[in-house]
N, C-alpha and C positions, 0 to 999 in steps of 0.2 A: 762228619765231625767238624766242629767249629773250633777255631783257635783264638785265644786272646793273649794279650801280653802278660797279664797277671790277674789272679782272682782278687776280689775284695778281701780285706782283712777279716778274720773271724770276729764276731761280736765279743765284747767282754763277758767274762763269766764270774766276776767277783766284784762286789761293790767296794773296790779299793782303788785309790787314786793312782798308785804305782802300777797296778795291774792294768787299769783302764788306759793309762798312758802307753804302756807296752803294746796293748792290743790295738790301739788306735794308730800305731805306727804303720807306715807302708809295708807291704809284703817284702820279705827278704829279696835282695838282688838276685836275679836269675829265676825267681819263681814264675811259672807260666801256667796257663790253663787250657784245657781242651774240653769241649762240650760234645757229648755223645747224645744224639737226638732221642734215642729210645733204648732202654736197657731192660729186657725181660728178666725177672727175678725167679728164682726157684720156687718161691712161695706163691707164684701165679700173678703177682702184681707187675706192672710195668712202670718204671721211672722214666720221666720225660726230661729232656734237656739236662742230662746228668753232667755235672762239672767235675773234672778231675784236675786237681792242682798237682803240678809236677816240677821237677828240676832236672836239668840235663847238663852233661859235660862232654866235650869232644864233638866230633862231627860225624853225621851219618854218611856212609859212603854211597856211591852211585847205585850200587846193587841193593842198598837198603838192608844188608845182612850182617852188619858189624855192631848191632845193638847188644848191650849187656844190661840186663834189668836187675836193679837192686830193690828188694822188698824190705820195708822197714819192720822193726819189732813193734809190739803193741803200744808202747809208750813213746815212740819216736815219730818224727815228721819225715817229710820227703827230702829234707836236706841231709843227704848222706855224709856230707863233710862234718856234720855235728857229731855223728856217732862212729863213722869210720874214716875220719879225716886222713889219718896216716896211710890209708890204703888206696885212696882215690885221687888221681891226678896224673899229670904227665910223668912218665917213667916210673910210676908207682905200681904196686901189684895189680891194681885195677887201672890199667893204663889208658888214660883219656887220649893219648896219641894214637892208640890202636882201636879203642872202642868208643862208640856212641853210648855213653852211660846214662840210663834213664832211671829215675826214682819217683814214683807217684805216691801221693797220700791216699791211703786205702779208702774205699767206699765206706761211708759211715763215720769217717774221721772228722776232725775239727780244725784242720789246717788248710782249708780252702776247697776240699772235695765235698761233694754232696753228702750230707749227713743230717742227723736229727735237728741241728740248730740252723740249718740252711732253709731257704725259702722253697716251699712246694709251689711249683709254677702253676699248678691247677687251682690253688686257693689264694696265692699271693701272700701267704702267711708261713711262718716257720713250721716244719713238720712236728717238732716236739715229740711226744710219745706216739704220734701217728706214723712215724717213720716205719716202713715195713721191715719185717724180719729179713735179714740178709745172711748169706753164707760165704764161706771161703770161695766157693765156685763163682758166686756173683762178683766178688772182688776181682777175681782173675779175669772174668769176661770183660769188666770195665777196663782193666789194664790192657788187655789184648786189643780192644776196640780203639783205645787211645793211641796205642803204638801203630796200629794199622793206618789210622788217620794221619800219622806223622810220616808215613811212607816206609815204615819198617816192614820188610818182607820176611825176615827170618831173624831169630834171636840167638846170638852165639851162646849165651848162658843166662839162666835165671838163678838168682842167688839171694839167700837171706837166712836169718836165724830166728828161732822162736816162731812167732806168727809168720815172719818172712820165710822161714823154712817150709811151713805148711803151704804158703802161696807158691813157692818154687816147685814143690812136688805136684801140686794140683795143676799148675800151669803146664808143666812138662807132660802131664797125663791128659789134660782136658783140652788143650788148645791145638788145633790141627789146621793145616793149610785149607783154604787160602788165607786164614788168619796167620799172623807171624808166629809160627811154632818155635819151640826151643830145641836147639841142637844138643845142649848139655845143661846140667843143673848142679847146683851146690846147695845142700840143705844142712844147716848147723843147728844142733841142740833142739831138734824138733822131732816130729813123729808122723806116721801115716794116718793116725786117728787120735782124737782127743780122748784120753782115758779118764776113769772116774776120779783119779787123784787131781788132775788139772781142772776137771769140771767142778769138783768140790771146792777148790780154792777160788775159782772164778765166782761161784755162787756166793761164797762168804763175802767176797769183795762187793758184789752187787747188792747184797743185803745191807752192807754197811752204808752204801749210798742211799738205798731206799728207806733205811731207818731214820735218816735225817728228816726232821719235820718239813724242811724246805723242799724236799723232793716232789711232793704233791702229785704223785702218780706220773711223774715225768712232765708235768704241765707247768713247771715253774717258769717264771720270767727270767731272762738272761741276767737281769740286774740283781737278782736275788737267788743264786744257785745254791744247791746243797753242798757247800764247800767242806764242811766238817765231815760229812759222809765220804766225799771223794778223797780227802786227805787220809782218812782212816783206811780206805781201800788201798791207797798207795802204800801206806805203812805196812799193811799185810803183805802186799806184793813184794816189797823190798826184802822181807824175810825169806820168801821163797826163792828170790833171785841170788841169795848168797848162801853161806854155810856156817855151821857151828864153829869150825876152826877159824874161818875168816873173821867172824864177829869177835871171837876171843882175842885173836891177834890185834884187831883194830881197836877194841874197846876194853877188854878185860872187865873188871868191876869198877872201873874208874869213875869218879865224880869230879867234875872240873871245879865246882864251886863249894866244896866242903861236904861234910857227911850228911847234912840235911837236904842237899840238892838232889836233883834227878841224876840218874846214871847217864853217862855219856851216850850209851846206846839209845836211851829214850830221847835225848835231845837230838840225836842224829835222825831218828825216825820222824820226829815232829818236823825237823827241818826239811826232810825229803817230802813230807806231805805238803808243807807250805810252798816248797819250790815247785811241786807239780801244779798246784793251783796257780802260782804266779806265771806259769807258762801258758795259761789260758786253756788247759785241757777241759773238755766238756764232760760233765757227769753223764749226760745222755749218750755221748759217743762211747764212753767207757763201757756202759751197759750193752750197747749195740754191738761193739766189736768183740767183747768177751763172749757174748752169746754166739756170735758168728764163729768164733774159734771152737766153741762146743759142737758146732755142726760138722766139724772137720772129720771126715772118714773117707779116704780115697775109694773104699769099696762100696760106699752107700749107693744102692741102685745099680751097681756094676757087676756084682758077682762076688765070689769068694775073695777074701782079703789077700791071701797069698797069691792067687792068680792075677789079681789086679796089679799088685806090685811087680809081678813077673812081666807084665805088659809094658812096663816103663823100660824101654830099650836104650835110652840115651845114656852116654857116659855120665856118671854121677859121682860127685864128691859128697860124702857124708862125714860129718865131724861132730865130736862130743867133747864136753868138758868133764873131766874125770869126777869132779865133785858135784855135778849138777843133780840137785834133788827134785827139781821141778820136771825136767825131761831127762830122766836117768839114761845112762849109757845104753842099757839094754833095749831102749826104744829105738835107738839108731842101729843097733846090731840086728834088731828084727827086720829093719829095712834092708840091711846088707844081705841078710839070709836069702831074701827073695828077689831083690833087684839084680838082674843078670849082668849088668855092666857097671856096678858100683864099687867104689873103694871107700874104706872107712879109716879114720884116724882119730885117736883120742889125745886131746891136749891135757897134759897134767897141770892142774891148777887148783888152788883152794878157793877160787873166786866164785864157784857155783855157776848157775845158769848165766849170769851176767859176764862170765868169762869170755863169751864170744864177742862182747863189746869192749872188754878191758884188756885182753891178752892180744894186743894188736900185732906184735911181731910174730907170734906163733900162728895166729890166724892168717896173717899176710903170707907167711911161708907156704902154708897149705894152698891158699887160693892162687897165688902166683904160680906155683908148681903145676897145679891142675890146669890153669888156663894156658900155660906155655905148652904143656903136653897136648892139649886139644888143638892149639894152633899148629903144632908140628904134624899131628895126625891129619888135619884137614889139608895141609900143604902137600902131604905125601899121597893123599887120596887121588 
């Protein structure tokens, strides 16, 4: 594993002066990079000199066993303070005085980690649509390799929601010593396998991107990306992340600028699409990552689903949002039924799937309690 102080900034993804200026800015303070020389993928291909961009907080102890790994959601970056800021820091629920907190941008992403917009070292050109098909398991193996290269010997907890929850389950199941295995896990608003409901929504979003004439079978130039398609995909996703009651409460049937104007909810969704583009999110990465999510099934190639879940012996925190229509509560209850050392909690909220990113105080209470219990159990052992 090779380490660098920071990855180069992602290339711009929209021919817009404001976006170009944002993307040309130096990487955020604290962003670092690790390079894994070789990463075999489930599809049979091998990626060379794979870069993982990550951020970390706190200090790794001499034993290398106080790491806590945060896995981001599909639309987030490795900067956990952007999405869980109230939870991460000294004396906070994810206590950086206790833990070495690590958060890496997922394989296939567009915030510094090797993905379809990055350079293929074999050709010296961007991968574009030639980037190989990847899976949740591939993402986990890159994370484990990066952690091992940093001197991590064991992971106190792997933790995430949505995509991050899938990665936490797969890491706990698939990473074994001498790699830095996980002693506990927390999976929020996720499942043990992507089901037709989630696969269908992901495909609709991908088709929105691919219907944009600028998509060009994924071979578009970064200076002219299919931003209309990507913004539309984001608008679709935003509906699945919230709920009917939440939208009624927030918007009703209001029109800010008179009867002939757009509804407020329409303006909101267009704003979210534009905001997503302005962050520099890559349409190619969106396609790659959502397809990787569809690969998720902890039982694939391992045996019966229930038996595989029963093999996850680590203490586990499972959490749901009561109104989540994308990953409904029953999917976390399915995990609870079969995982022998799991506990489950439902957070009452009208915020839908995004509740795990919005209900900070409730999420913090669950995570802090779980981590303190595990610390006590390890101290008593």
